C-alpha positions as CSV (number, residue, x, y, z in Angstrom):
1,X,28.8,-19.5,22.1
2,X,30.4,-16.2,22.2
3,X,31.7,-16.9,18.8
4,X,28.3,-18.2,17.2
5,X,26.6,-14.6,18.8
6,X,29.2,-12.6,17.0
7,X,28.8,-14.2,13.8
8,X,25.2,-13.9,13.7
9,X,25.2,-10.3,15.0
10,X,27.9,-9.4,12.2
11,X,25.8,-11.2,9.5
12,X,22.7,-9.3,10.6
13,X,24.7,-6.1,10.0
14,X,25.7,-7.2,6.5
15,X,21.9,-7.8,5.9
16,X,20.6,-4.6,7.0
17,X,23.7,-3.1,4.9
18,X,22.4,-4.8,2.1
19,X,18.9,-4.0,2.4
20,X,19.5,-0.6,2.8
21,X,21.5,-0.2,-0.1
22,X,19.1,-2.1,-2.1
23,X,16.6,0.2,-1.0
24,X,18.8,3.6,-1.8
25,X,19.4,1.9,-5.4
26,X,15.6,1.7,-6.2
27,X,15.1,5.2,-5.0
28,X,18.1,6.9,-6.1
29,X,16.1,9.1,-9.0
30,X,14.5,10.7,-5.9
31,X,17.5,11.1,-3.7
32,X,18.9,14.4,-5.1
33,X,15.1,16.0,-5.1
34,X,14.1,15.1,-1.4
35,X,13.0,18.8,-0.8
36,X,12.1,20.0,-4.6
37,X,9.8,17.7,-6.0
38,X,7.2,14.9,-4.9
39,X,8.0,11.3,-5.4
40,X,4.6,10.1,-7.3
41,X,2.4,10.9,-10.5
42,X,1.1,14.1,-9.1
43,X,-2.2,12.2,-8.5
44,X,-3.1,10.4,-5.3
45,X,0.3,10.9,-3.9
46,X,-0.6,15.0,-3.5
47,X,-3.7,13.5,-1.4
48,X,-1.3,11.3,0.8
49,X,0.8,14.3,1.2
50,X,-1.6,16.3,2.3
51,X,-3.2,14.1,4.7
52,X,0.3,13.0,6.6
53,X,0.5,17.0,7.0
54,X,-3.0,17.3,8.3
55,X,-2.3,14.3,10.7
56,X,0.9,16.5,12.1
57,X,-1.6,19.5,12.3
58,X,-4.1,17.8,14.1
59,X,-1.4,16.4,16.8
60,X,0.1,20.0,16.9
61,X,-2.9,21.6,17.9
62,X,-5.4,19.0,19.6
63,X,-3.0,15.9,20.6
64,X,-4.1,12.0,19.9
65,X,-6.3,10.6,19.0
66,X,-6.8,11.7,14.9
67,X,-10.4,13.1,15.2
68,X,-12.7,15.3,13.1
69,X,-11.6,18.6,12.0
70,X,-12.6,21.3,9.7
71,X,-9.2,22.1,8.3
72,X,-10.2,20.2,5.2
73,X,-13.6,20.7,4.0
74,X,-14.5,23.8,6.0
75,X,-16.8,24.3,7.5
76,X,-18.6,20.9,7.7
77,X,-15.1,19.1,8.3
78,X,-14.1,15.5,7.8
79,X,-13.4,12.5,10.4
80,X,-10.0,12.0,9.8
81,X,-10.0,8.3,10.6
82,X,-12.5,7.6,8.1
83,X,-10.8,10.2,5.5
84,X,-7.5,8.5,5.4
85,X,-5.9,5.2,4.6
86,X,-2.2,4.2,5.6
87,X,-1.9,4.6,9.2
88,X,1.8,3.1,9.0
89,X,2.4,5.8,6.5
90,X,1.2,8.8,8.6
91,X,2.8,7.5,11.7
92,X,6.0,7.3,10.0
93,X,5.7,10.8,9.1
94,X,4.5,11.9,12.4
95,X,7.8,10.6,13.8
96,X,9.7,12.3,10.9
97,X,7.9,15.6,11.8
98,X,9.7,15.5,15.0
99,X,13.1,16.0,13.1
100,X,11.7,18.0,10.2
101,X,9.6,20.8,9.5
102,X,9.5,20.3,5.6
103,X,6.5,18.4,4.3
104,X,7.9,17.6,1.2
105,X,11.1,16.1,3.0
106,X,8.8,14.1,5.3
107,X,6.7,12.6,3.0
108,X,9.7,11.5,0.3
109,X,11.6,10.2,3.5
110,X,8.4,8.2,4.5
111,X,8.3,7.0,1.2
112,X,11.8,5.6,0.9
113,X,11.6,3.8,4.6
114,X,8.4,2.4,3.2
115,X,10.4,0.5,0.7
116,X,13.1,-0.4,3.3
117,X,10.3,-1.7,5.6
118,X,9.0,-4.0,3.0
119,X,12.4,-5.6,2.1
120,X,13.1,-6.0,5.5
121,X,9.9,-7.5,6.4
122,X,9.8,-9.8,3.5
123,X,13.5,-10.8,4.1
124,X,12.3,-11.7,8.0
125,X,9.7,-13.9,6.6
126,X,11.3,-15.8,4.2
127,X,14.0,-16.6,6.6
128,X,11.6,-18.6,8.5
129,X,11.9,-21.3,5.3
130,X,15.0,-20.6,3.3
131,X,18.7,-19.5,4.0
132,X,20.0,-16.2,3.9
133,X,20.6,-16.6,0.2
134,X,17.3,-17.5,-1.0
135,X,15.6,-15.0,1.5
136,X,17.6,-12.2,0.3
137,X,16.5,-12.9,-3.3
138,X,12.9,-13.4,-2.2
139,X,13.3,-10.2,-0.2
140,X,14.2,-8.6,-3.6
141,X,11.3,-10.4,-5.7
142,X,8.7,-9.6,-3.3
143,X,9.5,-6.8,-1.3
144,X,10.6,-5.0,-4.5
145,X,7.9,-6.3,-6.5
146,X,6.8,-4.3,-9.6
147,X,3.6,-4.0,-8.0
148,X,5.1,-2.5,-4.9
149,X,7.4,-0.4,-7.0
150,X,4.6,0.7,-9.4
151,X,2.8,2.1,-6.3
152,X,5.3,4.7,-5.1
153,X,3.4,6.6,-8.2
154,X,0.4,6.9,-6.5
155,X,-0.9,4.2,-4.0
156,X,1.4,4.8,-1.4
157,X,-1.0,2.9,1.0
158,X,-0.5,-0.3,-0.9
159,X,3.3,-0.3,-1.0
160,X,4.1,-2.0,2.0
161,X,3.1,-6.0,1.3
162,X,5.3,-7.6,3.7
163,X,2.4,-8.1,6.3
164,X,1.2,-11.1,4.0
165,X,4.3,-13.2,4.2
166,X,4.6,-12.5,8.1
167,X,1.3,-13.6,8.7
168,X,1.7,-17.0,7.0
169,X,5.4,-17.4,8.5
170,X,4.0,-16.7,11.9
171,X,1.3,-19.0,11.5
172,X,4.1,-22.0,10.3
173,X,6.1,-20.9,13.3
174,X,3.4,-21.4,15.8
175,X,2.7,-25.1,14.5
176,X,6.2,-25.8,14.2
177,X,7.5,-24.6,17.3
178,X,4.5,-25.8,19.7
179,X,2.9,-22.5,19.9
180,X,5.5,-20.1,21.2
181,X,4.3,-16.9,22.7
182,X,7.0,-14.9,20.7
183,X,5.1,-16.4,17.5
184,X,1.6,-15.3,18.3
185,X,3.3,-12.1,19.0
186,X,4.7,-12.1,15.2
187,X,0.9,-13.2,14.3
188,X,-0.2,-10.0,16.1
189,X,2.5,-7.9,14.7
190,X,1.6,-9.2,11.0
191,X,-2.2,-8.6,11.3
192,X,-1.5,-5.0,12.7
193,X,0.8,-4.2,9.9
194,X,-1.7,-5.5,7.3
195,X,-4.3,-3.4,8.6
196,X,-2.4,-0.1,9.2
197,X,-0.4,-0.4,5.7
198,X,-4.1,-0.6,3.8
199,X,-7.8,-1.7,5.0
200,X,-7.6,-3.2,1.5
201,X,-5.1,-5.8,2.7
202,X,-7.2,-7.4,5.5
203,X,-10.1,-7.7,3.0
204,X,-7.5,-9.4,0.6
205,X,-6.2,-11.7,3.3
206,X,-9.6,-12.7,4.4
207,X,-10.6,-13.4,0.5
208,X,-7.7,-15.5,0.0
209,X,-7.7,-17.6,3.1
210,X,-10.6,-19.7,2.4
211,X,-8.6,-21.1,-0.8
212,X,-5.4,-21.6,1.3
213,X,-7.1,-23.5,3.6
214,X,-9.0,-25.8,1.3
215,X,-5.6,-26.5,-0.1
216,X,-4.4,-27.5,2.9
217,X,-7.4,-29.2,3.5
218,X,-7.2,-31.5,0.3
219,X,-3.3,-31.8,0.2
220,X,-2.0,-31.1,3.8
221,X,-4.7,-32.4,6.3
222,X,-2.6,-33.1,8.9
223,X,-0.6,-30.1,9.1
224,X,-4.2,-28.2,9.1
225,X,-5.6,-30.4,12.0
226,X,-2.2,-29.8,13.8
227,X,-2.8,-26.1,13.3
228,X,-6.2,-26.0,14.7
229,X,-5.7,-28.1,17.5
230,X,-2.5,-26.1,18.6
231,X,-4.5,-23.0,18.2
232,X,-7.5,-24.4,20.3
233,X,-4.8,-25.7,23.1
234,X,-3.3,-22.3,23.1
235,X,-6.5,-20.0,23.3
236,X,-5.1,-17.9,26.0
237,X,-2.0,-16.8,23.9
238,X,-4.6,-16.4,20.5
239,X,-6.7,-14.1,22.5
240,X,-3.6,-12.2,23.7
241,X,-2.4,-12.0,20.0
242,X,-6.0,-11.0,18.9
243,X,-6.0,-8.2,21.9
244,X,-2.4,-7.0,20.7
245,X,-3.7,-6.3,17.5
246,X,-6.8,-4.3,18.5
247,X,-4.5,-2.4,21.0
248,X,-2.5,-1.5,18.1
249,X,-4.7,-0.6,15.7
250,X,-8.0,0.4,17.1
251,X,-6.4,4.0,18.2
252,X,-5.6,4.6,14.9
253,X,-8.3,2.7,12.7
254,X,-11.3,2.7,15.5
255,X,-13.6,4.7,13.3
256,X,-13.8,2.8,10.6
257,X,-14.7,-0.4,12.8
258,X,-17.4,1.9,14.7
259,X,-19.0,2.7,11.3
260,X,-18.7,-0.7,10.1
261,X,-20.4,-2.1,13.3
262,X,-23.0,0.9,12.8
263,X,-23.8,-0.3,8.9
264,X,-22.6,3.2,7.8
265,X,-19.7,2.1,6.1
266,X,-19.4,3.5,2.5
267,X,-18.9,0.9,0.1
268,X,-17.4,1.5,-3.7
269,X,-18.8,1.2,-6.6
270,X,-20.8,-1.9,-7.4
271,X,-18.5,-3.2,-10.1
272,X,-15.4,-4.3,-10.3
273,X,-12.4,-3.7,-12.7
274,X,-10.7,-6.7,-14.3
275,X,-6.9,-6.5,-15.4
276,X,-6.4,-7.5,-19.0
277,X,-4.1,-10.5,-18.5
278,X,-1.2,-9.5,-20.6
279,X,-0.3,-7.1,-18.0
280,X,0.7,-10.1,-15.6
281,X,3.1,-11.5,-18.5
282,X,4.2,-8.3,-20.3
283,X,4.9,-5.0,-18.3
284,X,2.4,-1.9,-18.3
285,X,3.9,1.2,-19.6
286,X,3.2,2.6,-15.7
287,X,5.9,0.3,-14.2
288,X,8.8,2.2,-13.5
289,X,11.7,0.0,-14.2
290,X,13.6,-1.1,-17.2
291,X,11.7,-3.8,-18.2
292,X,9.1,-1.3,-19.4
293,X,11.0,0.0,-21.7
294,X,9.1,-2.4,-24.1
295,X,5.5,-1.8,-22.4
296,X,2.4,-4.0,-23.7
297,X,-0.7,-1.9,-25.6
298,X,-2.9,-1.5,-23.0
299,X,-3.9,1.8,-20.8
300,X,-0.9,3.6,-18.7
301,X,-2.4,2.8,-15.5
302,X,-1.1,1.8,-12.0
303,X,-4.0,-0.5,-11.5
304,X,-2.5,-2.6,-14.6
305,X,0.7,-2.6,-12.9
306,X,0.8,-6.4,-11.7
307,X,3.6,-7.7,-14.1
308,X,5.2,-11.0,-12.6
309,X,8.6,-10.4,-14.2
310,X,10.7,-12.3,-17.0
311,X,12.9,-14.3,-15.2
312,X,10.6,-15.0,-12.2
313,X,7.9,-16.7,-15.1
314,X,10.9,-18.7,-16.4
315,X,11.6,-19.7,-12.5
316,X,8.2,-20.6,-12.1
317,X,7.8,-22.9,-15.1
318,X,10.9,-24.7,-14.0
319,X,9.4,-24.8,-10.5
320,X,6.2,-26.3,-11.7
321,X,8.2,-29.3,-14.2
322,X,11.0,-29.9,-11.8
323,X,9.8,-29.8,-7.9
324,X,9.2,-33.2,-6.4
325,X,5.2,-33.4,-6.1
326,X,5.1,-33.2,-2.3
327,X,2.0,-31.9,-0.4
328,X,3.8,-28.8,0.1
329,X,4.4,-28.3,-3.8
330,X,0.7,-29.2,-4.2
331,X,-0.5,-26.6,-1.6
332,X,1.6,-24.1,-3.3
333,X,0.8,-25.1,-7.0
334,X,-3.2,-25.3,-6.3
335,X,-3.4,-21.9,-4.1
336,X,-1.3,-19.9,-6.5
337,X,-3.1,-21.0,-9.3
338,X,-6.8,-20.4,-7.7
339,X,-5.3,-17.0,-6.6
340,X,-4.2,-16.1,-9.9
341,X,-7.9,-16.8,-11.2
342,X,-9.0,-14.2,-8.3
343,X,-6.2,-11.6,-9.6
344,X,-7.7,-12.1,-13.1
345,X,-11.2,-10.8,-12.1
346,X,-12.2,-14.7,-13.6
347,X,-15.4,-16.7,-12.4
348,X,-16.2,-17.2,-9.8
349,X,-15.1,-13.6,-8.8
350,X,-18.6,-12.0,-10.3
351,X,-20.3,-14.2,-7.9
352,X,-18.1,-13.6,-5.0
353,X,-18.0,-9.8,-5.5
354,X,-21.6,-9.7,-4.3
355,X,-20.4,-10.5,-0.6
356,X,-18.0,-9.3,1.8
357,X,-14.9,-9.5,1.6
358,X,-14.9,-9.3,-1.8
359,X,-17.2,-6.3,-2.2
360,X,-15.0,-4.1,-0.8
361,X,-12.1,-5.2,-3.6
362,X,-13.1,-3.3,-6.8
363,X,-9.7,-4.0,-8.5
364,X,-9.2,-8.0,-7.9
365,X,-5.7,-7.2,-9.8
366,X,-4.8,-6.4,-6.2
367,X,-5.1,-9.9,-5.2
368,X,-1.4,-9.8,-7.0
369,X,0.0,-9.6,-3.4
370,X,-1.1,-13.1,-2.6
371,X,-0.5,-14.7,-6.0
372,X,2.8,-13.1,-6.0
373,X,3.9,-14.5,-2.7
374,X,3.0,-18.0,-3.7
375,X,5.0,-17.5,-6.8
376,X,8.0,-16.1,-4.7
377,X,7.5,-19.5,-2.4
378,X,7.8,-21.7,-5.1
379,X,11.0,-20.2,-6.7
380,X,12.5,-20.3,-3.5
381,X,11.8,-23.3,-2.8
382,X,13.2,-24.6,-6.5
383,X,16.5,-22.7,-5.6
384,X,17.0,-24.4,-2.1
385,X,16.2,-27.8,-3.4
386,X,17.8,-27.8,-6.8
387,X,20.8,-25.1,-6.7
388,X,23.9,-26.5,-5.2
389,X,26.3,-23.5,-6.8
390,X,25.9,-20.4,-5.0
391,X,27.0,-18.6,-8.3
392,X,23.8,-19.8,-10.1
393,X,21.9,-18.0,-6.9
394,X,23.5,-15.2,-7.3
395,X,23.3,-14.8,-11.0
396,X,19.5,-15.3,-10.7
397,X,19.4,-12.6,-7.9
398,X,21.3,-10.2,-10.2
399,X,19.0,-10.9,-13.0
400,X,15.9,-10.4,-10.5
401,X,17.5,-7.2,-9.4
402,X,18.5,-6.0,-12.8
403,X,14.9,-6.0,-13.8
404,X,14.0,-3.7,-11.4
405,X,16.3,-0.7,-11.9
406,X,14.4,2.6,-11.9
407,X,13.2,4.0,-15.2
408,X,10.9,6.6,-15.6
409,X,10.7,7.0,-12.2
410,X,7.9,9.3,-11.4
411,X,8.3,12.5,-10.0
412,X,6.1,15.5,-9.5
413,X,6.3,19.5,-8.9
414,X,5.7,20.4,-5.1
415,X,3.0,23.4,-6.2
416,X,4.7,25.8,-3.9
417,X,4.2,29.2,-5.4
418,X,5.6,31.8,-3.2
419,X,3.4,34.8,-4.2
420,X,0.1,32.8,-3.9
421,X,1.1,31.6,-0.2
422,X,2.2,35.3,0.9
423,X,-1.2,36.4,-0.5
424,X,-3.2,34.0,1.5
425,X,-1.2,34.2,4.6
426,X,-1.5,38.0,4.4
427,X,-5.1,37.6,5.0
428,X,-7.0,37.3,8.4
429,X,-9.1,34.8,7.2
430,X,-10.7,31.4,8.6
431,X,-10.6,29.4,5.3
432,X,-9.3,29.5,2.0
433,X,-11.7,28.6,-1.4
434,X,-9.7,27.8,-4.3
435,X,-11.8,27.8,-7.4
436,X,-13.3,25.7,-9.3
437,X,-14.5,23.8,-6.0
438,X,-13.0,21.1,-7.1
439,X,-13.5,17.9,-4.3
440,X,-12.9,15.0,-6.5
441,X,-10.2,13.4,-8.1
442,X,-8.2,14.6,-10.3
443,X,-7.6,18.1,-9.8
444,X,-9.2,17.7,-6.0
445,X,-5.9,16.9,-4.4
446,X,-3.9,19.7,-5.6
447,X,-5.9,21.4,-3.0
448,X,-4.5,19.3,-0.7
449,X,-1.2,20.3,-1.4
450,X,-1.9,23.9,-1.1
451,X,-3.2,23.4,1.9
452,X,-0.2,22.7,3.4
453,X,1.7,25.5,1.6
454,X,-1.1,28.3,3.0
455,X,-1.1,26.4,6.4
456,X,-4.8,27.7,6.5
457,X,-8.0,25.6,6.5
458,X,-9.5,24.7,2.8
459,X,-13.1,24.2,1.5
460,X,-12.2,21.5,-0.6
461,X,-9.7,18.5,0.3
462,X,-9.6,15.5,-1.8
463,X,-10.3,12.4,0.5
464,X,-10.9,8.9,0.4
465,X,-14.2,8.0,-1.2
466,X,-15.1,5.8,2.2
467,X,-14.8,9.1,4.1
468,X,-16.6,11.3,1.7
469,X,-19.7,11.8,3.9
470,X,-22.4,14.4,2.7
471,X,-21.8,16.7,5.6
472,X,-17.9,17.1,4.2
473,X,-19.5,18.1,1.0
474,X,-21.7,20.7,2.4
475,X,-20.2,23.7,0.8
476,X,-19.4,22.4,-2.3
477,X,-22.1,20.6,-3.1
478,X,-23.9,24.2,-2.9
479,X,-21.4,25.8,-5.2
480,X,-21.6,22.8,-7.7
481,X,-25.5,23.3,-7.2
482,X,-25.2,27.2,-7.6
483,X,-22.4,26.7,-10.3
484,X,-25.1,24.5,-12.2
485,X,-27.7,27.2,-12.3
486,X,-25.3,29.9,-13.3
487,X,-24.1,28.3,-16.4
488,X,-27.5,27.8,-17.8
489,X,-27.6,31.8,-18.6
490,X,-24.1,32.3,-19.5
491,X,-23.5,33.9,-22.6
492,X,-23.1,31.4,-25.7
493,X,-19.5,30.7,-26.3
494,X,-18.5,30.9,-22.6
495,X,-16.2,28.0,-21.8
496,X,-15.6,27.2,-17.9
497,X,-11.8,26.5,-17.2
498,X,-10.8,23.1,-17.1
499,X,-7.8,23.3,-15.0
500,X,-7.8,24.8,-11.2
501,X,-7.5,28.4,-11.3
502,X,-4.7,30.2,-9.5
503,X,-3.7,33.3,-7.6
504,X,-6.4,35.6,-9.2
505,X,-9.1,32.8,-8.2
506,X,-8.4,32.1,-4.9
507,X,-10.8,33.5,-2.6
508,X,-10.8,33.8,1.4
509,X,-13.7,33.2,3.6
510,X,-14.0,35.5,6.5
């Protein structure tokens, strides 16, 4: 017994070391610049570092919970919970702020920890079905998917996708082990992880589940019936899981749920953006790995970074051909195919988009997170059933890992200018107005970065569209209206600036 425990502890330690090394390898370009540059392309990541700093400011000045503040969008202010996404990322930052004062360092370390968390969560989930070797390969495939690695460039809220395999492994464990309490706790933690990673992910899970359930109904009905009977029999544990999920999520995301119940939720544009199919089978130039050395010809864009992987596609074809047609295989094949249709934005997504949860997912390519989970499970099932030689498994794992080696890893300047910061801090002002008065993407989040250097409230501040209420735009709207009036009386030939103006164009509101 003691020997088995020692062997298990040793194996776990080796796994943790392996996952840590993988994390460091795939974030290696950032490690020498943790305090001198910002991971990402200088777009949305400036917003995320700003919102993370804003959370720390709110905790330091008023405590928990995170609330309305006029530190951004002065004087109307913003509701922090409405304006922010990924409370997981924000919470990690708050913990790091206990040890470090530099917002740049805190942000970069938070991103690296998200990569590790995604790897570790994926590995834990795949261990439910597979041995250590295939599970480690699965964690590289899914935890370091091209989708997740590309989101390091701007969409930090979408990096952690491990909540999806954890959710399905929790349900599987509940059925397999007759509803143990620990598995219901795992179910609650997986749902919490999904919600705190990004509120897009509960929507995507809700959109995918009907098709997975339909596949189970057609091909594995006995499992589905057993699951529903067991959940009905374990109602108390199911309610406990729901209560635990709410207890974790509501203190951080409660405002968004309140707005939804009141009918105050701001929905995105009433049209969706389909990803050109070539991006699934050939890497977009935005993909920050060696496979993108030869990219496809479509627009260089983060939303098009949904590449499956060359060796993964070959393994998928082999799985389709070689796996025996069991009920499990049919469930995986059929649900993966349907999720692929959703990810492509093909019919019937145009019809589904008119209703929730699909109405909140204007980028159906993000269904890649569940599509790729199905692909990963099929490939791992093939490896477990067909590969007897550990050297073949090792070779495949190395090939998959090599595809993901970093290239064109995006790093951006910190935008910290000592003269500008000193000038702002020397004024006894209540807020800072940067001109032009951008409050929208792309230049708007530059002011998010300025605010953490100023350590002063700002009139601007780019926030997520779901929290961009008219009250928060009060002053910037008036400035834009005034600008529109003045533009009609400008001398001919006058060209307004196209970039945020710097030191001499920064004003102070007393």
